[in-house]
Residue, then its C-alpha position, 0 to 999 in steps of 0.5 A: m697673564k691673559l684674563p677674561d674680558g669684562p665690563r669696562i664701566s666704573p666699579v660704582l656703576q657696576l654695583i648700582l646695576t647689580l643692586f637695581r637690575p641684577l638679572e638683566t645686568l648678568e644676562e647682558y654681561q653673559k651675552r657680551y662676554g660669554d661663559i666667563f667674565r670679570s666684574n668689579l664692584i665698589g666695596l667688593g673688588q674684582f671677581v671672575v663670574l662663571s656659568n659653564p658647568q664643566a668649569i664650575q665642576e673643576i672649581m667645586t671638585a678641586d682640592p679644598k686647599v686650593f680655594e678659601s671661601g670664608s674670607a671671600n664672603q665677608l659682606l655677610h659678616p655684619l649679619v652672622g659674625d666671625n664664627s659663622l659656618l658661612l665664614l669658616d674655612r678648613d678644619r673649623h668649617q668641616s668640624q662645624r658642618r659635622l656637628l650640625n649635619p644630623a639636625f637637618h637630615g634623617e630621623r631628626m629632620r622627619a620629626y619636624g614634619k608634623l610641626i611644619c604642617d601644624i605651624t602652617e595651619q595655625v598661621t593661615s587659620d585666620w584667612t578669610v574668603g574674599k580677603s587678600f594677603v601678601a604671600r611672602p610675609i606669611m611664608q616668612k612667619i611660617s618659616l621663622r617659627v619652624i626654624l626657631r623650633a628646630v634651633f631652640g626646641i620651642d617657638e612660644g613665650e615672650r622671648f621667642e615672640e620678641i626674637q621673631h619680631i626683632l629678627s624680622e625687623m632687622l632683616d627688613t633693614f635690607d628689604s630694597p635695592l637701595k638699602s641692600s647697598f649697606l651690606f655691599v659697601k663697607a664705607l656706608q656702615k656708619d652708626l650715626a645714631a638710632w635714626s640712621p639706616w646702619g644705626k637702626f640695624v646695629r640696635k636691632r642686632e644688639q636686641v637679638d643678641k641680648l635675647i639669644y645670650a639670655e637663652i644660652q645662659e638659661r640653658r647653661q644653668q640646667p643640669h642636663l641638656n637632653g633636648e633634641d633642638i640644635l642649641s642643645l646639640m651645640m652646647s653638648a658638643r666638645d672639640e678635640a681638646g674637650q672644650p665646649m663652644t663659647e657663647r660668642e661661637l654659639r651666638d654666631e651659629l644660631v644667628t646664621l641658622l635663623f637667617a639662612g634657615h627662613e629668609t630664603t625658604a620664605s621667598t621660595l615659597a612665595w615664588a612657588l605660590y605665584w607660579i602655581h597660580k599663574l599657570p592653571t595647568v601647573r595648579e591642576k596637575l599639582l592638585q590632582e597629584l596631591e588629592s591622589v594621596g588618600e587618608s588611608k595611605d602613608f602620608s610621608e609619600i607626599t614629600r616624594l610626589p614627583y610633580l610636587t618635587a618638580v614644581c619646587q625644583e623649577t621654582l628654584r631654577i627659574y629665579p634662584i634666591a641666591l644668584f651666586t654660589f659662595s665665592r672662592i679665593l684661589q690659593a695656588p695657580f689654577q687653570v680653567m677654561g683656557y685661562d691661567f689664574e694666579p693666587g688671590t683670584r676670586f671665583s663666583p659661579c653664577i647660579y642664575l646664568t647656569h640655570h638659564r643656559e638654553d643648551i641645558y634648559p630649553e626655553p629657560k624663561q618658561f616655568k616647566p616643572e616637567r623638565f625635572l621629570e624628563r631629565q636628571f641634571s648634574p650638580y654643576e648644571y642645577l645648583p640652587f643650594g650652591g655646591g662642593n664643600r660649601r653646599c647649603l647644609g639645610m638643602a634637604f630640610a628646605m625642600y622638605e619644608m617647602k613641600l609640606v607647606l605647599a601641600t598643607i595650603l593647597l589641600r585646604w585653601q583655594l587661592s588666586l593671584a590678585d592680578n595677572l601682572p608678571v612678577r620679577p625678582v628684586r634685591r633683598g640684602v644678599t638674596t632676591t625676592p619676588a617684587g611686592g611679595v606676591r599679593m593673593i586672594v582667598t577664593g574658597k576653603v576646600s571642603q569637598y576633599p577629605r581633610v588631610r591630617s597634619e600628623a598623617i602628612a608628617h608620618 
């Protein structure tokens, strides 16, 4: 069976390059081997990388029975557990998506608008003119409080302060390329007491679990679950046999939502602030568009502003937070790009390489929001949230939150980058993030423009 070519170097070296030079390594492989190649990483095994939109479409539109995805993404297991939506397949995956879908769409999602603006104002209220700050931790504080409110219906009190603090510490266990290797190589996942890297992570995870289980048990004692939050929604749900979700199932889905619902958004917001302030023309165009929305208008329009939307889309194109979509393991013979693949083959469509194809995105290294105003891209050319039946459930929510956070900040504060040096992505667990977190300086507070009321923005 003829298979695509790929790097001949050892799986150990391939992993090291993937951890420490992820973008450069992918670009070198594509230049050498083309739109489809094989890679082999120690701890993960062999997989086929694709960046051809037609091939990606064939995979994502195939009968779901042809591919299995949950078992292909087990490196997430230590973070999210057995019952996470990310690791489920077939009927269980579909039923969980149906259950959670309403929480991130329509009226339920729009109800979070005022909350997003209020939290952004609260978190940035202590900024001082002349002082510097690192964007990513601030954006993480905002996005974590937003997702906690969406999941639990409340974001205050001792328990929630603890969850915020400990969850952030737990995820910081993998805040560098070297530390990220513990997720990729199972042999490194040894609990050698509290001082060891994995031992530290395990203990933080146990603390988070204890707090989540305490919240679940407290809710179970309530006579009625009338809340609009996701936990109430899940606890009220029943399967075909009339059975509720178990505490372990609830825990795994809650941790998945907390992890996936704020880490990625925080990094994307930090990148957006970087590009907006790196390129004066982008900043000026965006401010003109935002300031054109007067207080007398319906401020729900802000989330439909075309240039703001394009800025968010281009931010997710140029440095997508996830470099790959979810992997898929082939369950039946399959042909793509002239190759015949046998069951057991693992496919990994590459978001980053697809987003940097010059035939689709001319000058792909340049940040150009206008490209999204001039052309509509197919879901196989532009896929920052993955695609097919594994596309991120929170896609609409994430875009909505990004726009409102950026609008709230830019209409209240004048900012600049602390220096003009280029910022590159670095590995953070299974995602990438801007190196250094994007250091910024508060240069002024907007006073000449009428204050935009958060309730108006979120109307």
